[in-house]
C-alpha positions in Angstrom: 36.6 46.1 193.1 33.4 47.4 191.5 34.1 51.0 192.6 37.6 50.8 191.2 36.2 49.8 187.8 33.6 52.5 187.9 36.3 55.1 188.7 38.5 54.0 185.8 35.5 54.0 183.5 34.7 57.6 184.4 38.3 58.8 184.3 39.0 57.8 180.6 36.4 60.2 179.1 37.9 63.0 181.2 41.4 62.3 179.9 40.0 62.3 176.3 38.4 65.7 176.9 41.6 67.1 178.3 43.4 65.9 175.2 40.7 67.5 173.0 41.2 70.8 174.9 45.0 70.6 174.4 44.8 69.8 170.6 41.7 71.9 169.9 40.0 69.0 168.0 36.3 69.4 168.2 35.6 65.8 166.9 37.6 64.5 169.8 35.7 66.7 172.2 32.4 65.4 170.8 33.6 61.8 171.4 34.5 62.7 175.0 31.0 64.3 175.5 29.4 61.1 174.2 31.4 59.0 176.5 30.6 61.1 179.5 26.9 61.0 178.7 26.9 57.2 178.9 29.6 56.5 181.5 27.7 54.8 184.3 28.6 51.1 184.9 25.6 49.1 185.8 25.4 46.5 188.6 23.6 43.5 187.2 
């Protein structure tokens, strides 16, 4: 289950980045970059 959550957590920023490329909105791309920079899900 943990791996599935991790995959979904990583996929969302990639979808946001794809949307930003489609629309050309730099602010959306910056948001996606920030999400990707902090995407790791910790195991506590």
